[in-house]
GULUM-913085 format. One record per residue (C-alpha): chain; x, y, z. Coordinates in steps of 0.1 Angstrom, whole numbers, m for minus. Each point is the difference from the previous one (the first is absolute). Layout:
BEGIN
> chain/u/v/w
> A/X/Y/Z
...
! end
This chain:
BEGIN
> chain/u/v/w
> A/0/0/0
> A/29/24/7
> A/14/m7/m35
> A/m34/7/m15
> A/m3/33/18
> A/35/10/m11
> A/m9/m10/m36
> A/m31/22/0
> A/18/28/17
> A/31/1/m21
> A/m8/m15/m34
> A/m12/22/m30
> A/m27/m10/m22
> A/19/9/m31
> A/30/m22/10
> A/m24/m29/10
> A/m17/3/m34
> A/33/m1/m19
> A/11/m31/20
> A/m24/m21/m21
> A/20/7/m32
> A/23/m29/10
> A/m30/m24/m7
> A/0/11/m37
> A/38/m3/m2
> A/0/m36/13
> A/m32/m11/m17
> A/m5/21/m30
> A/m26/m22/m18
> A/m19/m14/31
> A/14/m36/m5
> A/21/1/31
> A/35/11/9
> A/31/m18/m13
> A/32/m8/19
> A/19/23/m22
> A/m22/30/5
> A/m1/m6/37
> A/39/m1/1
> A/2/31/m22
> A/m24/20/22
> A/7/m13/35
> A/11/34/12
> A/m31/17/m14
> A/m23/m26/17
> A/19/5/33
> A/m5/38/m2
> A/m37/m4/m9
> A/m5/m22/30
> A/18/24/23
> A/m23/28/m12
> A/m31/m21/1
> A/5/m28/25
> A/m37/m7/3
> A/m7/m10/m36
> A/m11/m36/m3
> A/7/3/m38
> A/36/10/5
> A/5/m27/28
> A/m14/m27/m23
> A/24/10/m27
> A/29/m3/25
> A/m12/m36/7
> A/m2/m8/m37
> A/34/14/m7
> A/16/m20/28
> A/m17/m32/m14
> A/12/7/m35
> A/36/5/13
> A/m2/m34/18
> A/8/17/33
> A/m21/m23/23
> A/9/17/33
> A/m7/34/m14
> A/m33/m11/m15
> A/m11/m15/33
> A/9/32/18
> A/m18/22/m25
> A/m31/m23/1
> A/0/3/38
> A/1/38/m4
> A/m28/m2/m25
> A/m21/m21/24
> A/7/25/28
> A/m11/28/m21
> A/m32/m16/m10
> A/m7/m9/36
> A/6/37/10
> A/m22/15/m27
> A/m29/m24/6
> A/3/m1/38
> A/m31/2/21
> A/m23/m9/m29
> A/10/30/m21
> A/m15/m3/m34
> A/m31/m19/10
> A/m21/31/8
> A/m4/33/m19
> A/9/20/30
> A/32/m20/6
> A/18/0/m34
> A/35/m13/m8
> A/22/30/m6
> A/25/m4/m28
> A/16/25/m24
> A/m13/m14/m34
> A/m25/m22/m18
> A/28/m24/m10
> A/7/m6/37
> A/m35/m13/6
> A/4/m28/m26
> A/34/m9/14
> A/m12/0/36
> A/m30/m23/m7
> A/22/m24/m20
> A/24/m2/28
> A/m29/m6/24
> A/m12/m29/m21
> A/m30/17/m18
> A/m9/m2/m36
> A/m9/35/m11
> A/m31/1/m23
> A/m5/37/m7
> A/2/34/17
> A/m22/31/3
> A/5/35/11
> A/m28/13/22
> A/m13/34/m12
> A/m17/24/24
> A/17/m12/33
> A/m10/21/29
> A/36/12/7
> A/5/11/m35
> A/26/m27/m6
> A/1/m28/m25
> A/m4/m34/17
> A/10/m30/m21
> A/m17/m34/5
> A/15/m32/m13
> A/m22/m30/m5
> A/20/m31/7
> A/m3/m35/12
> A/21/m29/15
> A/9/m27/m26
> A/m18/m26/21
> A/m32/21/3
> A/m29/13/m21
> A/m7/28/24
> A/11/35/m12
> A/15/24/25
> A/m1/37/m2
> A/34/14/10
> A/0/38/7
> A/30/22/m8
> A/8/37/4
> A/27/16/m21
> A/m11/37/3
> A/2/1/38
> A/37/m10/m2
> A/7/24/m29
> A/m15/29/21
> A/21/m11/30
> A/32/0/m20
> A/m7/35/m13
> A/m12/16/33
> A/31/21/2
> A/m16/24/m24
> A/m24/24/19
> A/m29/m5/m23
> A/2/m38/m1
> A/m17/m5/34
> A/m33/15/m12
> A/m25/m26/m13
> A/m6/21/m32
> A/35/m9/m10
> A/m10/m37/0
> A/m26/6/m27
> A/25/16/m23
> A/25/m28/8
> A/m26/m26/m11
> A/m8/19/m32
> A/37/3/m8
> A/6/m37/7
> A/m30/m12/m21
> A/10/22/m29
> A/36/m14/m1
> A/m11/m35/6
> A/m26/0/m27
> A/24/16/m24
> A/23/m31/2
> A/m27/m25/m5
> A/m13/m8/35
> A/m35/m10/m8
> A/m13/0/36
> A/13/36/4
> A/m17/10/m32
> A/m33/m15/12
> A/4/19/33
> A/7/32/m20
> A/m32/m5/m20
> A/m21/m6/31
> A/13/31/16
> A/m6/20/m31
> A/m36/m14/m2
> A/m6/9/37
> A/12/35/m6
> A/m23/2/m31
> A/31/8/m22
> A/m12/m27/m24
> A/m35/m14/m9
> A/m12/m34/10
> A/1/m10/m37
> A/37/11/m3
> A/9/m19/32
> A/m17/m32/m13
> A/19/3/m33
> A/33/3/17
> A/m7/m27/26
> A/m11/m24/m28
> A/33/6/m18
> A/18/m10/32
> A/m21/m31/3
> A/7/m9/m36
> A/37/4/8
> A/m3/m26/27
> A/m7/19/33
> A/m21/m22/22
> A/m10/30/23
> A/m12/20/m30
> A/m21/m31/m11
> A/m16/m2/34
> A/m8/37/2
> A/m13/4/m36
> A/m33/m19/3
> A/m14/20/30
> A/6/32/m19
> A/m18/m13/m30
> A/m30/m6/21
> A/m5/36/9
> A/m32/14/m15
> A/3/15/m35
> A/31/m20/m11
> A/m3/m19/m33
> A/m10/m37/4
> A/29/m11/m21
> A/24/12/28
> A/m13/m26/24
> A/3/m28/m27
> A/36/10/m7
> A/8/2/38
> A/m16/m34/5
> A/23/m16/m26
> A/30/15/15
> A/m10/m10/36
> A/m9/m36/m5
> A/34/m14/m7
> A/13/13/33
> A/m29/m16/18
> A/6/m33/m17
> A/37/2/11
> A/m12/1/36
> A/2/37/9
> A/m26/6/27
> A/m6/37/m7
> A/m9/m9/m36
> A/m24/m26/13
> A/m18/26/22
> A/m3/24/m29
> A/m14/m28/m22
> A/m25/m8/27
> A/m10/37/1
> A/m4/m1/m38
> A/m23/m30/3
> A/m20/17/26
> A/m4/30/m22
> A/m11/m24/m28
> A/27/10/m25
> A/m4/m19/m32
> A/25/m29/0
> A/5/1/38
> A/m26/m26/9
> A/m28/3/25
> A/m4/m7/37
> A/16/m34/m2
> A/32/15/m16
> A/m1/27/27
> A/m1/m26/28
> A/27/m21/m17
> A/25/29/m4
> A/m6/11/35
> A/5/m35/14
> A/33/m3/m19
> A/11/35/12
> A/m8/m10/37
> A/25/m29/m4
> A/28/25/m11
> A/m7/29/24
> A/1/2/39
> A/m34/m7/15
> A/m25/28/m6
> A/22/20/m25
> A/m16/m14/m31
> A/m35/8/12
> A/10/34/12
> A/16/8/m34
> A/m31/m12/m18
> A/m22/20/22
> A/20/32/m4
> A/m2/m3/m37
> A/m37/m4/m1
> A/m9/26/27
> A/24/25/m14
> A/m19/1/m33
> A/m35/m3/14
> A/m17/35/3
> A/m33/m13/14
> A/m10/16/33
> A/m8/m36/14
> A/25/m27/m7
> A/m7/m38/m1
> A/10/m31/m19
> A/32/m19/m3
> A/25/27/8
> A/m16/7/33
> A/m1/m37/8
> A/36/m3/m10
> A/7/29/25
> A/m18/m19/27
> A/21/m32/m7
> A/31/21/3
> A/m12/13/33
> A/m7/m36/11
> A/35/m9/m10
> A/13/26/25
> A/12/25/m27
> A/m1/32/21
> A/m1/25/m29
> A/m31/m18/m12
> A/m17/5/34
> A/8/38/m2
> A/m14/3/m36
> A/m32/m19/10
> A/m4/22/31
> A/2/31/m22
> A/m25/m13/m24
> A/m24/m10/27
> A/4/34/17
> A/m6/19/m32
> A/m32/m21/m6
> A/13/m14/m33
> A/0/m36/14
> A/m28/m14/22
> A/14/m15/33
> A/m10/m36/7
> A/7/m27/26
> A/10/24/27
> A/23/21/m21
> A/7/35/10
> A/25/27/m10
> A/13/3/36
> A/6/m37/5
> A/18/m3/m34
> A/23/29/7
> A/8/m14/34
> A/7/m34/m15
> A/23/15/m26
> A/18/20/28
> A/5/m31/21
> A/15/m17/m30
> A/28/27/1
> A/m12/20/m31
> A/14/35/5
> A/m27/16/m21
> A/m27/m15/22
> A/19/9/32
> A/3/36/m10
> A/m37/2/m10
> A/m12/m17/32
> A/22/23/21
> A/m13/31/m17
> A/m36/m12/5
> A/7/m6/37
> A/16/34/3
> A/m31/17/m15
> A/m20/m18/26
> A/24/13/27
> A/10/m35/11
> A/36/11/2
> A/13/m28/23
> A/m12/m26/m25
> A/10/19/m31
> A/36/8/5
> A/14/m35/5
> A/m17/m10/m33
> A/15/30/m18
> A/34/m9/15
> A/m2/m33/m17
> A/m4/17/m34
> A/27/25/9
> A/24/m30/5
> A/m7/m9/m36
> A/9/36/m11
> A/m36/6/m11
> A/m3/36/m13
> A/m34/8/14
> A/7/m16/34
> A/32/19/3
> A/m18/33/m8
> A/m28/m8/25
> A/25/m5/28
> A/19/31/m11
> A/m32/20/3
> A/m6/m15/34
> A/33/10/14
> A/m2/34/m19
> A/m34/10/16
> A/0/m19/32
> A/m38/m1/m1
> A/m8/m36/m8
> A/15/m20/28
> A/37/5/m8
> A/24/25/17
> A/13/30/m20
> A/34/m10/m13
> A/13/22/m29
> A/32/m21/m4
> A/m19/m32/m4
> A/m27/17/m22
> A/27/13/m23
> A/16/m34/m4
> A/m34/m16/m7
> A/m10/27/m25
> A/33/m5/m19
> A/m4/m38/m1
> A/m37/5/m11
> A/11/24/m28
> A/26/m25/m11
> A/m28/m25/m3
> A/m20/23/m22
> A/m24/16/24
> A/m8/34/m15
> A/m15/14/33
> A/33/m6/17
> A/20/18/m28
> A/m24/29/4
> A/5/2/37
> A/38/m1/m3
> A/m3/29/m25
> A/m22/20/23
> A/24/m7/29
> A/29/14/m21
> A/m21/31/m8
> A/m9/6/37
> A/30/m13/18
> A/m19/m28/17
> A/9/m36/12
> A/34/13/10
> A/9/10/m35
> A/13/34/m11
> A/m18/21/m26
> A/13/m9/m35
> A/m19/9/m32
> A/19/m24/m22
> A/m7/m29/23
> A/m37/10/1
> A/m1/1/m37
> A/15/m35/m3
> A/m25/m15/24
> A/m31/19/m14
> A/10/m9/m36
> A/3/m35/10
> A/m34/1/17
> A/m15/15/m31
> A/15/m26/m23
> A/m13/m27/23
> A/m36/14/m3
> A/m4/25/28
> A/m20/29/m14
> A/5/20/32
> A/38/m4/m3
> A/m2/12/m36
> A/m19/31/10
> A/23/8/29
> A/30/m4/m24
> A/m17/24/m25
> A/m5/25/29
> A/37/m2/8
> A/9/7/m36
> A/m24/29/m3
> A/16/16/30
> A/37/m7/m9
> A/17/23/m25
> A/35/m8/12
> A/8/m27/m26
> A/13/m23/27
> A/m27/m26/m7
> A/m5/m23/m30
> A/m32/18/m8
> A/m11/36/0
> A/m32/21/1
> A/m10/m9/m36
> A/4/m37/8
> A/m22/5/31
> A/m28/16/m20
> A/2/m27/m26
> A/m3/m27/26
> A/m30/18/15
> A/m16/3/m35
> A/5/m37/m6
> A/m16/m9/33
> A/m28/25/m4
> A/m8/m16/m34
> A/m9/m32/20
> A/m24/21/21
> A/21/0/32
> A/m15/28/22
> A/31/11/18
> A/19/2/m33
> A/m27/22/m15
> A/1/22/31
> A/38/4/m1
> A/m2/6/m38
> A/m24/29/7
> A/24/15/25
> A/29/m3/m24
> A/m19/18/m26
> A/m10/27/25
> A/36/6/11
> A/18/m7/m33
> A/20/m29/13
> A/13/m24/m26
> A/m23/17/m25
> A/m10/35/m11
> A/m24/15/25
> A/m37/m2/m10
> A/m22/12/28
> A/m32/m4/m20
> A/8/m36/m8
> A/9/m6/37
> A/m33/15/12
> A/m20/m20/m25
> A/17/m32/11
> A/m5/8/37
> A/m36/9/m6
> A/m7/m33/m17
> A/16/m18/29
> A/m21/20/25
> A/m31/m9/m20
> A/10/m37/3
> A/1/4/38
> A/37/3/5
> A/4/19/32
> A/37/7/m6
> A/m9/19/m32
> A/m25/21/18
> A/26/9/26
> A/24/11/m27
> A/m26/21/m16
> A/m7/16/33
> A/38/8/3
> A/0/15/m34
> A/m28/23/8
> A/11/9/35
> A/36/8/m9
> A/m5/13/m35
> A/21/m27/m17
> A/4/m5/m37
> A/m10/36/m7
> A/m34/m3/16
> A/m14/28/21
> A/m3/m7/37
> A/m36/m10/8
> A/m5/m14/36
> A/m36/m7/m6
> A/7/m23/m29
> A/29/m15/19
> A/m23/m9/29
> A/m25/m15/m23
> A/27/m24/m14
> A/12/m8/35
> A/m35/m9/9
> A/m2/m24/m29
> A/34/m15/8
> A/m9/m5/36
> A/m33/m17/m9
> A/21/m24/m22
> A/21/m8/31
> A/32/18/m9
> A/17/10/33
> A/20/29/m14
> A/m34/15/m12
> A/m15/m7/34
> A/28/20/16
> A/m2/30/m23
> A/m37/1/2
> A/1/0/38
> A/25/29/m1
> A/m23/20/m23
> A/m30/m8/22
> A/18/8/33
> A/12/34/m12
> A/m30/8/m22
> A/19/3/m32
> A/m21/m5/m33
> A/m32/m3/21
> A/m14/2/35
> A/18/m10/31
> A/m9/m35/9
> A/23/m10/29
> A/m20/m30/11
> A/2/m14/m35
> A/37/9/m1
> A/7/m19/32
> A/m19/m30/m12
> A/19/0/m34
> A/34/2/17
> A/m9/m28/24
> A/m11/m22/m29
> A/32/6/m20
> A/22/m4/32
> A/m17/m33/7
> A/11/m11/m35
> A/37/8/8
> A/2/35/m16
> A/27/18/21
> A/m9/35/m12
> A/m36/m3/12
> A/13/m14/33
> A/23/29/4
> A/m27/25/m10
> A/m25/m14/24
> A/24/m1/29
> A/9/36/m8
> A/m35/13/3
> A/m6/m22/31
> A/29/17/17
> A/m1/36/m14
> A/m38/8/m2
> A/m17/22/25
> A/m33/m17/m6
> A/m7/m24/28
> A/m20/m22/m23
> A/32/m6/m20
> A/28/4/25
> A/12/m33/16
> A/37/1/8
> A/1/m36/12
> A/m16/m14/m32
> A/23/23/m21
> A/31/m12/17
> A/m11/m36/m3
> A/m7/5/m37
> A/32/18/m10
> A/21/m25/20
> A/m16/m27/m21
> A/8/17/m32
> A/36/5/11
> A/4/m38/5
> A/m5/m3/m38
> A/14/33/m13
> A/26/26/8
> A/2/37/m8
> A/4/35/14
> A/m38/8/m4
> A/m9/m30/21
> A/24/10/27
> A/m15/34/m1
> A/m35/m14/6
> A/12/m22/29
> A/16/30/16
> A/m33/19/m2
> A/m19/m30/15
> A/26/m2/28
> A/m3/37/8
> A/m38/m3/m1
> A/3/m26/28
> A/23/23/20
> A/31/m21/m7
> A/21/30/m10
> A/35/m15/5
> A/m8/m28/m23
> A/m17/23/m24
> A/31/23/m2
> A/23/m30/m6
> A/m23/m13/m28
> A/m4/34/m16
> A/38/5/m1
> A/2/m34/m16
> A/m26/11/m26
> A/21/31/m8
> A/32/m19/m3
> A/m17/m25/m24
> A/m17/25/m22
> A/10/m7/m36
> A/m5/18/m33
> A/m37/m9/m1
> A/m5/25/28
> A/3/36/m12
> A/13/30/20
> A/m35/10/12
> A/m6/m35/12
> A/33/0/20
> A/m9/34/15
> A/m33/m13/12
> A/18/m30/16
> A/23/24/18
> A/m29/21/12
> A/m16/m31/14
> A/32/m9/18
> A/1/34/16
> A/m36/m5/13
> A/9/m33/15
> A/31/15/17
> A/m24/26/15
> A/m22/m29/13
> A/m28/8/m25
> A/m19/m25/m21
> A/m5/8/m37
> A/m35/8/m14
> A/m9/3/m36
> A/m34/2/m17
! end
């Protein structure tokens, strides 16, 4: 393990990649090395193994060269070293589960490792759309004395990223996506059919190519001999609207693989028979192919694969028939992922429960079987039910499997300290980072926000914030995308990858999908001319449409525009108050606060202090610090006995200070302390307020703070109405 850590820490990906050149030097045509070539390139092989000591392919070559040279003792030593390497890489069941892959540097190593471990490799497949943004590789293999196919899981990208972590940008998950694209492009260019298939699938998922284009390219790969392409072609041909000839061609390409004994091909043929594709046979053929597939796949896997094919293409609101029954057979065979799928279908109402089935029981069953997805889901459900003592041990089990959602859940628990876990920013930071590495976009966003605000023990760093928020956006977090756009709009220094124009473009793209917050921020950018030429009329039109749709934040912004004469508008407090009223009715806490200010002081309409107090109380209860501060201020500074309550004001502002900091809050607490006759404490707090006053408090505000300090020093409370 020490040697492995040193390898990951010290090796460079470029050097490791070059080390495989010796394989071509010793075996240029793929027929195997010769004694002459081994002798001629002995030094080159030794240097390659020094650089890349954990390559089964290079170690196997060393065994072959020792055998060809007739050096029995050396061959035995090299074979012992190869066996030890295989044992290390496959230790603790690595490779048998998707979340515990074997980590090797290259695809060629997977074939060498399995051969050394006594497996016969059948074919491989890259898994597109992995949660962590990587590119898992699955090899389907079997022992020579067994019909049962095993799925052996590998991870190349994780190691590549580890070898490149010395570069600052590499640690961000966004880098992994680019790394995968770069690898697939290069591998496909040199004739790697599985890489080309993965490239096509990624392009289809991104809508860079049409389904018809994807089918044409996959069919070409299948014709060239790719088993995986043949397996994937037929389900695509069964999508509505595809020419019927497509399915017939796919059937012809698929059948030979099934007849050779490949289980996945048998499952797809069973699916074709169930779909009544001409030439696939009927129900009897479906049952025959499924029965044969069950002999070649671990128990439950054939039925689950058949069920997923059928259910994935069935758009009916209520599901029934053979795929559902196959799913139930997989559950009965103790396939935990099948139990989770059935639970989701029952809960959604798409499958009718029977024989005591329930979503809760099935999720618990899958969790007890050690399935991390089920453990994370069950833990979340228990947390929502506030059953913290029961939830966290279950979440911890999924955390032990490095499950992204579970890691993020526990991180939030230690971050907030409100769900049965103690506040622990150090532990939360570690968990967020691990969750982000597993592809959790929420964790990426939180790390970005922490870098923006200097939280979780981190310093403020805009470049770091950009990296995390960009990663979160690429992994599907719309909130991260908007927050990144907001950073770009505000930054004109050129120190980031993007600038104001990029920020506006991001908002426009998100707004085109109807995202409310993006539309709102786009309006503000138009109003202020950030990233785009200022266009107050377009901004007002957009904000008005949003207000008409019931968006409280838009109504609040319209109120601000009319109150403070923004965007060339004339000040109109009456109109501003009307917009605040609409925003407050829609539940926007900023609008509630500003409406209460207008009501309390009688601006834009009559004085309505009772309504103002109620509005501030409502917003404060929802966690709005400004409303809490304003309510505490009037409680402690009003002469009206119906409003004044220094004890309640002190309690309220103290609560706000537990969550927020600022000179204005200290100023309010000082007023409350003075109102209670605690002048020494009031003086100390007011001095603290003056010392902490930043650029947001103007000269007049500082003078008012100083005037209040003088009053407290005279033993006088502060009154203001």
